[in-house]
C-alpha positions as CSV (number, residue, x, y, z in Angstrom):
1,X,106.1,71.2,118.3
2,X,108.0,72.7,115.4
3,X,106.0,75.0,113.2
4,X,106.5,77.9,110.8
5,X,105.3,81.5,111.5
6,X,103.1,81.6,108.4
7,X,100.0,82.2,110.6
8,X,101.5,85.3,112.3
9,X,98.8,87.8,113.2
10,X,97.9,90.1,116.0
11,X,94.1,90.3,116.5
12,X,92.8,93.8,115.5
13,X,96.1,94.9,113.9
14,X,95.7,94.7,110.1
15,X,98.4,93.4,107.8
16,X,100.7,92.0,110.4
17,X,104.0,90.6,109.1
18,X,105.5,89.3,112.3
19,X,105.4,89.6,116.1
20,X,107.5,88.3,118.9
21,X,108.4,88.8,122.5
22,X,111.2,88.3,125.0
23,X,111.2,87.4,128.7
24,X,114.0,89.0,130.7
25,X,114.9,88.1,134.3
26,X,116.6,90.6,136.5
27,X,118.3,87.9,138.6
28,X,121.8,88.6,139.7
29,X,124.8,87.0,141.4
30,X,126.8,87.9,144.4
31,X,129.9,86.7,146.2
32,X,130.3,86.6,149.9
33,X,132.2,84.9,152.7
34,X,129.4,82.5,153.1
35,X,129.9,81.1,149.6
36,X,133.8,80.6,149.5
37,X,135.2,80.4,146.0
38,X,131.7,80.5,144.5
39,X,128.8,82.8,143.6
40,X,125.2,82.8,144.6
41,X,122.3,83.5,142.2
42,X,119.1,85.1,143.4
43,X,115.7,85.1,141.7
44,X,114.8,88.2,139.8
45,X,111.7,90.1,138.4
46,X,110.2,89.1,135.1
47,X,109.9,91.7,132.3
48,X,108.3,90.7,128.9
49,X,108.7,93.0,126.0
50,X,108.0,92.5,122.3
51,X,107.7,93.8,118.7
52,X,105.1,93.8,116.0
53,X,105.8,94.7,112.3
54,X,103.3,95.2,109.5
55,X,102.6,96.8,106.2
56,X,100.8,100.1,105.3
57,X,100.7,103.7,106.3
58,X,98.9,103.3,109.7
59,X,101.3,101.8,112.3
60,X,100.1,100.2,115.6
61,X,100.4,103.5,117.4
62,X,101.3,104.1,121.1
63,X,98.3,104.7,123.3
64,X,97.7,105.6,126.9
65,X,95.3,102.7,127.5
66,X,96.2,99.0,127.7
67,X,95.7,97.0,124.5
68,X,94.2,93.4,124.8
69,X,96.9,91.6,122.9
70,X,96.2,88.3,121.1
71,X,99.2,87.1,119.1
72,X,98.5,84.2,116.8
73,X,101.3,81.6,116.6
74,X,99.2,78.9,114.8
75,X,95.7,79.1,113.3
76,X,95.9,75.6,111.9
77,X,92.9,73.5,112.7
78,X,93.4,71.4,115.9
79,X,96.8,73.1,116.4
80,X,95.6,76.6,117.5
81,X,98.1,78.5,119.6
82,X,97.7,82.2,120.7
83,X,99.5,84.2,123.4
84,X,97.3,86.7,125.2
85,X,97.6,89.5,127.7
86,X,97.5,93.3,128.2
87,X,100.3,95.3,126.6
88,X,101.4,99.0,126.3
89,X,102.6,100.1,122.9
90,X,105.7,102.3,123.6
91,X,107.0,103.2,120.2
92,X,106.1,102.9,116.5
93,X,108.1,103.8,113.5
94,X,106.7,104.3,110.0
95,X,109.2,103.7,107.2
96,X,108.7,105.2,103.7
97,X,111.5,104.0,101.5
98,X,111.1,106.5,98.7
99,X,114.3,105.8,96.9
100,X,113.7,102.0,96.8
101,X,110.0,102.4,95.9
102,X,109.1,99.5,98.1
103,X,106.0,99.2,100.2
104,X,105.4,101.3,103.3
105,X,106.2,99.4,106.5
106,X,106.0,99.9,110.2
107,X,107.5,98.4,113.4
108,X,106.1,98.8,117.0
109,X,107.6,97.9,120.3
110,X,105.5,97.0,123.4
111,X,105.8,96.1,127.1
112,X,103.6,93.4,128.6
113,X,101.6,94.1,131.7
114,X,102.8,91.1,133.7
115,X,103.0,88.1,131.4
116,X,101.4,86.7,128.2
117,X,99.7,83.4,128.6
118,X,99.2,80.6,126.0
119,X,95.6,79.9,124.8
120,X,94.3,77.4,122.3
121,X,91.0,78.9,121.2
122,X,89.7,80.4,119.0
123,X,91.4,80.9,115.6
124,X,91.8,84.6,114.8
125,X,92.3,85.7,111.2
126,X,92.9,89.0,109.5
127,X,89.8,89.8,107.3
128,X,91.2,93.1,105.9
129,X,92.3,93.2,102.3
130,X,94.2,96.5,102.1
131,X,97.5,96.4,100.2
132,X,100.3,98.6,101.4
133,X,100.9,101.6,99.1
134,X,104.2,102.0,97.3
135,X,106.6,104.4,99.0
136,X,107.4,106.0,95.6
137,X,104.8,108.6,96.3
138,X,106.3,109.5,99.6
139,X,106.7,113.3,100.0
140,X,107.4,115.9,102.7
141,X,105.8,119.4,102.3
142,X,106.6,122.3,104.7
143,X,104.4,125.3,105.2
144,X,106.7,128.1,104.1
145,X,103.9,130.8,104.3
146,X,100.2,130.6,105.4
147,X,98.6,127.8,103.3
148,X,101.7,127.6,101.1
149,X,103.1,124.0,101.1
150,X,106.5,123.6,99.6
151,X,107.8,120.2,98.8
152,X,111.3,119.1,100.0
153,X,113.5,118.6,96.9
154,X,115.5,115.5,96.1
155,X,113.8,113.5,98.9
156,X,115.0,109.9,99.3
157,X,113.6,108.3,102.4
158,X,111.3,109.2,105.3
159,X,110.6,107.8,108.7
160,X,108.3,109.0,111.5
161,X,108.6,107.7,115.0
162,X,105.7,108.0,117.5
163,X,106.7,107.4,121.1
164,X,105.2,107.4,124.6
165,X,108.1,106.7,127.0
166,X,107.2,104.2,129.7
167,X,107.9,104.1,133.4
168,X,107.9,100.6,135.0
169,X,106.9,99.2,138.3
170,X,107.2,95.8,139.8
171,X,104.4,93.8,141.5
172,X,104.7,90.2,142.8
173,X,107.8,89.7,140.7
174,X,106.3,90.9,137.4
175,X,106.8,94.2,135.5
176,X,104.0,96.6,134.7
177,X,104.2,100.1,133.0
178,X,102.5,103.4,132.5
179,X,103.2,105.5,129.4
180,X,104.1,109.2,129.3
181,X,103.4,112.1,127.0
182,X,103.4,111.7,123.2
183,X,106.7,112.4,121.3
184,X,107.1,112.4,117.5
185,X,110.4,112.4,115.5
186,X,110.6,113.1,111.8
187,X,113.7,112.0,109.8
188,X,114.2,112.4,106.0
189,X,117.1,112.0,103.7
190,X,117.9,114.3,100.8
191,X,120.4,114.1,98.0
192,X,121.3,117.8,97.9
193,X,124.7,119.6,98.1
194,X,123.0,122.7,99.6
195,X,123.3,122.4,103.4
196,X,121.5,125.7,104.0
197,X,118.0,125.1,102.7
198,X,116.0,127.8,104.6
199,X,112.8,125.9,105.2
200,X,114.4,123.2,107.3
201,X,117.3,125.0,109.0
202,X,117.8,124.2,112.6
203,X,115.2,125.8,114.9
204,X,112.7,126.6,112.1
205,X,109.2,125.8,113.3
206,X,106.6,124.9,110.7
207,X,103.6,122.8,109.9
208,X,104.5,119.7,108.0
209,X,102.7,117.2,105.7
210,X,104.1,113.8,105.1
211,X,102.4,112.1,102.1
212,X,101.9,108.3,102.2
213,X,100.1,108.2,98.8
214,X,99.7,110.8,96.1
215,X,96.7,112.2,98.0
216,X,96.8,111.0,101.6
217,X,99.1,112.6,104.2
218,X,99.8,113.1,107.9
219,X,99.7,116.7,109.0
220,X,101.7,117.9,112.0
221,X,101.3,121.2,113.8
222,X,104.2,121.7,114.3
223,X,107.7,120.4,113.9
224,X,110.9,122.1,115.1
225,X,113.8,121.2,112.9
226,X,116.7,120.0,114.9
227,X,119.8,118.3,113.4
228,X,121.3,117.8,109.9
229,X,123.7,115.0,109.8
230,X,126.1,113.0,107.6
231,X,126.9,115.6,104.9
232,X,129.4,113.5,103.0
233,X,131.5,114.3,99.9
234,X,133.4,111.3,98.5
235,X,135.0,110.4,95.2
236,X,134.3,106.8,95.7
237,X,131.6,105.5,93.3
238,X,130.5,108.9,92.3
239,X,128.1,108.9,95.2
240,X,125.6,111.9,95.3
241,X,126.1,114.4,98.1
242,X,123.3,114.4,100.7
243,X,122.4,114.5,104.4
244,X,119.7,113.6,106.8
245,X,117.3,116.1,108.5
246,X,115.7,115.5,111.9
247,X,112.8,117.3,113.6
248,X,110.9,117.1,116.9
249,X,107.1,117.6,117.0
250,X,105.9,120.3,119.4
251,X,102.4,120.5,120.9
252,X,103.0,124.2,121.6
253,X,104.6,127.1,119.7
254,X,104.7,130.8,120.4
255,X,102.6,133.4,118.5
256,X,100.1,130.9,117.2
257,X,96.3,130.7,117.8
258,X,95.0,128.2,118.7
259,X,98.1,127.6,120.9
260,X,97.7,123.8,121.1
261,X,98.9,121.9,118.0
262,X,97.6,118.7,116.4
263,X,98.5,115.6,114.5
264,X,96.0,114.6,111.8
265,X,96.2,111.1,110.3
266,X,95.6,110.3,106.6
267,X,92.1,109.0,107.5
268,X,91.3,112.5,108.8
269,X,91.2,111.4,112.4
270,X,93.3,113.1,115.0
271,X,96.1,111.4,117.0
272,X,96.5,114.5,119.1
273,X,94.5,117.7,119.3
274,X,91.5,118.7,117.3
275,X,90.8,120.3,113.9
276,X,91.9,123.9,113.8
């Protein structure tokens, strides 16, 4: 039956915008003397993967445990369709478009443990009523001295990617996966002709706060600043000079007590580690 996606929702994931999945088959072909002038196709293993996108500052974050996925395709009375099964969330990216001043959004990717199955009851709905904050308040502050937080100047856009790389295994022709250790990447764009800003030079290690509202922020102990890319000077259109900064989160850094770092979310809970 043809229908729109206006009921799109993932049970337990507030403010879902869309979700979807793909089924890949590893089947292959071969040529041999027993099939003259033709190829032979053999059955393959099934691998289902998908994406979820939503609004707000708390993405559907990667986790070690399976998540009982219920994806709503239709919640219309007498036409209820859901797809259900266990998944592993592999990667989630939080986008804070400071320059555009639009809402904060996120996208997550997942792998299915085996296959999703269609169900027709019950109707799941999102009862939360939390609007996504505007990205106009997005800000990055770097600890440049103990308890001294210095804002990044001329900041345009911010993204944070949380990742647990997955290893797959096959059982009875279907794909399953286990996730690995937590990784976090920070990227932000600045409009600044100074390529040598000291606080985010390559290999600088520092605690970082990423603000998602005027008062709420993620706090990371710590980031190691990595690349600076796309420094461009052009006469066309009078475009402002700028570049992009990239950093990797590190769970350990030398000369710091306690040695183990942390990631604190804006709701004051910890994604990794504990309060220092």
